[in-house]
C-alpha positions in Angstrom: 3.1 15.2 -16.3 2.3 19.0 -17.2 4.7 21.2 -15.7 2.5 24.1 -16.0 1.8 26.2 -12.6 -1.9 26.4 -12.3 -4.1 28.9 -10.6 -5.1 27.5 -7.1 -8.6 28.7 -6.5 -10.4 28.5 -3.0 -13.1 28.8 -0.7 -12.0 30.7 2.5 -13.4 32.2 5.8 -12.2 36.0 7.2 -14.2 36.8 10.3 -16.9 34.3 10.0 -17.6 35.5 6.2 -17.2 33.1 3.7 -15.9 34.3 0.2 -13.7 32.6 -2.5 -10.7 34.0 -4.7 -7.3 33.3 -6.2 -3.9 32.5 -4.2 -1.5 34.7 -4.7 2.5 34.7 -3.3 1.3 36.7 0.0 -2.0 35.2 0.4 -5.4 35.3 -1.3 -7.2 37.8 -3.8 -10.5 38.0 -2.8 -13.0 37.7 -5.8 -16.2 37.3 -3.9 -17.0 41.2 -4.1 -15.9 41.0 -8.0 -18.3 38.3 -8.9 -21.0 39.2 -6.0 -23.6 37.8 -8.2 -22.4 34.2 -7.5 -22.3 33.3 -3.6 -20.0 30.6 -4.1 -17.6 28.5 -6.5 -20.5 26.2 -7.3 -22.3 29.2 -8.9 -19.1 30.5 -10.7 -18.6 26.8 -12.2 -21.9 26.6 -13.4 -21.9 29.9 -15.1 -18.9 28.5 -17.0 -17.1 31.7 -15.4 -14.0 29.7 -13.7 -11.3 30.6 -16.0 -12.8 34.3 -16.4 -12.6 34.7 -12.6 -8.8 33.4 -12.6 -8.1 35.7 -15.4 -10.1 38.9 -13.7 -7.7 38.4 -10.6 -4.6 38.8 -12.9 -2.7 42.1 -11.5 -4.8 42.8 -8.8 -3.5 43.4 -5.1 -3.5 40.6 -2.3 -6.6 41.0 0.2 -5.8 38.8 2.9 -2.4 37.6 4.0 -2.2 33.5 4.8 -2.1 33.7 8.4 -5.7 36.0 7.9 -7.8 33.6 6.6 -8.9 29.8 6.8 -9.5 27.4 3.7 -12.9 25.9 3.4 -13.7 22.7 1.1 -13.8 24.3 -2.2 -16.7 23.4 -3.5 -19.7 24.2 -0.7 -22.6 22.3 -0.6 -22.3 20.4 -3.9 -25.4 18.4 -5.1 -23.6 15.3 -5.0 -20.3 13.7 -3.9 -19.9 10.4 -5.2 -17.0 8.3 -4.1 -15.1 5.2 -6.2 -14.1 2.1 -3.9 -11.5 -0.3 -4.8 -10.2 1.4 -7.8 -5.8 0.2 -7.9 -5.0 -2.9 -8.4 -3.2 -3.5 -5.3 -6.3 -2.2 -3.3 -8.4 -4.8 -4.7 -6.0 -7.4 -3.7 -6.1 -6.2 -0.1 -9.0 -7.8 0.1 -7.8 -11.7 -0.4 -11.1 -12.9 -1.9 -9.5 -14.3 -4.7 -11.7 -12.4 -6.9 -10.6 -10.3 -10.0 -10.9 -6.5 -10.2 -14.8 -5.7 -10.7 -16.4 -5.0 -13.4 -17.7 -2.0 -12.4 -17.1 0.7 -9.6 -18.1 0.2 -6.3 -19.9 3.6 -5.1 -21.2 5.1 -2.4 -21.8 8.8 -1.4 -20.3 11.4 1.3 -22.0 14.5 2.6 -20.4 17.8 2.6 -20.2 18.1 6.2 -18.3 14.8 6.7 -15.3 17.1 4.8 -13.3 19.9 6.2 -10.6 21.9 4.9 -6.8 22.3 4.4 -5.1 23.0 7.7 -8.3 22.2 9.9 -8.5 19.3 12.0 -9.8 16.3 10.7 -12.1 14.9 13.8 -12.2 11.2 15.4 -15.5 10.7 17.3 -16.2 9.0 20.4 -17.5 6.2 19.0 -14.9 4.9 17.3 -11.0 4.7 17.4 -10.6 3.0 14.1 -10.2 6.5 12.2 -8.2 5.7 8.6 -7.0 7.9 5.9 -7.6 7.4 2.0 -5.8 9.8 -0.2 -7.6 10.4 -3.5 -8.0 12.5 -6.5 -11.0 14.5 -7.0 -12.8 15.8 -10.2 -15.5 18.8 -10.0 -17.9 18.6 -12.7 -18.5 21.8 -15.0 -20.4 21.2 -17.7 -23.5 18.4 -16.5 -24.7 15.7 -18.5 -26.7 12.0 -18.6 -24.9 9.3 -20.2 -21.7 11.0 -20.9 -19.4 9.4 -23.8 -15.9 8.4 -22.2 -14.6 9.8 -25.3 -16.1 13.1 -23.8 -16.1 12.7 -20.5 -13.0 15.1 -20.2 -15.3 18.3 -21.7 -17.3 17.8 -18.4 -14.6 18.3 -16.2 -14.0 22.2 -14.5 -11.3 21.6 -12.1 -9.3 19.0 -10.0 -9.0 18.7 -6.0 -7.7 16.6 -3.4 -9.6 14.5 -0.8 -8.6 12.8 2.8 -11.8 10.2 2.5 -11.3 9.5 6.2 -12.9 6.5 7.3 -14.2 4.6 10.5 -13.9 1.3 9.9 -15.8 -0.4 12.2 -18.6 1.5 11.1 -18.5 0.5 7.7 -20.2 -2.6 8.7 -22.7 -1.7 11.0 -25.4 -3.3 8.5 -25.4 -5.9 6.0 -24.9 -4.2 2.6 -23.8 -0.4 3.8 -21.2 1.8 4.6 -22.8 5.3 4.7 -22.1 5.4 8.4 -18.5 4.8 8.4 -17.8 7.1 5.8 -20.0 10.1 7.1 -18.9 11.1 10.8 -18.8 14.8 10.7 -15.2 16.3 9.6 -13.8 12.8 9.5 -12.0 13.8 6.1 -10.8 16.5 4.4 -11.3 18.1 0.7 -8.8 20.7 -0.8 -6.8 22.9 -0.5 -7.8 24.2 -3.4 -9.4 23.6 -6.9 -7.1 24.0 -10.0 -8.8 24.6 -13.4 -8.7 21.4 -15.7 -7.0 22.1 -19.1 -5.7 18.8 -20.4 -5.4 15.2 -20.1 -1.8 15.3 -18.9 -2.9 16.7 -15.4 -4.7 13.3 -14.8 -3.8 10.3 -16.9 -0.7 9.4 -15.5 0.2 11.3 -12.5 1.3 10.5 -8.9 -0.5 10.1 -5.7 1.0 9.9 -2.2 -0.3 9.8 1.4 2.3 10.5 4.0 1.4 10.2 7.9 3.8 12.1 10.1 6.1 12.2 7.0 6.3 8.5 6.4 4.8 7.3 2.7 1.8 5.1 3.3 0.1 5.5 0.1 1.9 5.9 -3.4 0.6 4.8 -7.1 0.1 6.9 -10.3 -3.3 7.3 -11.9 -2.6 5.3 -15.1 -3.0 2.2 -12.8 -6.5 2.7 -11.8 -8.8 -0.4 -12.5 -11.3 2.5 -13.8 -10.4 5.6 -15.5 -11.7 9.1 -14.5 -13.1 9.0 -17.9 -15.0 5.8 -17.2 -16.2 6.9 -13.8 -17.7 10.1 -15.3 -19.3 7.8 -18.1 -20.6 5.2 -15.6 -21.6 7.6 -12.7 -23.7 9.7 -15.4 -25.6 6.5 -16.9 -27.8 6.8 -13.5 -27.8 10.0 -12.5 -27.5 13.5 -14.3 -24.5 15.2 -13.2 -24.6 19.0 -12.6 -22.0 21.5 -12.1 -20.2 21.5 -8.7 -20.7 17.4 -8.4 -17.7 16.3 -6.8 -16.5 12.5 -7.8 -13.6 11.1 -5.4 -11.9 8.9 -7.4 -10.2 6.1 -5.2 -7.2 5.6 -3.1 -4.1 3.0 -3.3 -3.3 0.4 -1.1 -1.4 1.1 2.2 -4.6 2.5 4.4 -3.8 1.8 8.2 -6.5 -1.0 8.4 -4.2 -3.2 5.9 -0.9 -3.1 8.4 -1.0 -5.9 10.9 -1.9 -5.3 13.5 -3.7 -2.1 11.9 -2.3 1.3 12.5 -5.3 3.7 13.5 -5.3 7.8 13.3 -4.2 9.3 16.7 -4.6 12.8 17.7 -1.7 15.1 16.9 -0.9 12.5 13.4 -0.4 14.7 10.9 -1.6 13.5 7.2 -0.6 14.9 4.1 -2.3 14.0 0.3 -0.2 15.2 -2.2 -0.5 14.8 -6.0 1.3 16.4 -9.0 0.0 19.2 -10.5 -2.6 19.8 -7.8 -1.0 20.3 -4.6 -0.8 18.8 -0.9 -3.6 18.5 1.4 -2.6 18.6 4.9 -4.5 18.1 8.4 -3.8 17.2 11.7 -6.0 14.8 13.6 -7.8 15.8 16.7 -10.4 13.9 19.1 -14.0 15.3 19.2 -15.2 17.5 22.3 -18.3 16.1 23.2 -20.9 18.0 25.6 -23.3 15.9 26.9 -26.7 16.9 27.2 -28.7 15.8 30.2 -32.2 14.6 29.0 
């Protein structure tokens, strides 16, 4: 693991206005006005200016204290969020189907609205109490491409972030083949808190990934044990779709989700879920029930 301290770049909101910037010891340095030709971090990344933005923040004063802004998901409205399922050996064994590790990754998509930012509440909907956590590392594409070779895959990563890929378990099987519904309830997962620029393989190849619920470690593994490496994921996904700057690939969760306990342990309002990875940071969210306004028809 590389021990260098990397800059933390965020998307945030102050007084209902969204911007982006770089964290300091006191808060955030607002770089949205400096890079006003770009409306969000997706555009900054597409222009190849992420490292330039970080350098330009050096020496600037803090604009907003930590208590004065809200974290948003770092990459607003990416063209694609593609998630990889069953990507750790023990996770494959959880299915108890006697099958070896799959030959190719299992994939599904999520919508940006299914995620919320760091320190915001993950929402349990009234349609299901089976809300579960899945701590994961996500990679943000910087250089787009199609049919990217594994050997070149890391050249296409702009940054890293974290994801709690919250899932409504009983809604994964509402239809015969798909899991889309259970993965896309509004604000049922989280992403962030920030992105850290990707600079070398030591940031990914063998780092610890851990999920805690109310301080109890539930998931813990190392990326070196992933069935499909980050390089493989980029190469495989780019075989059938063109990756573009700002696309997010969510790369799989270790064993230990609540559904696998006997009996299952579902998330309930008030629970605190923390996802932590070496060199990236810690993503924290409390759980809350959705407030539903019933309309008369």
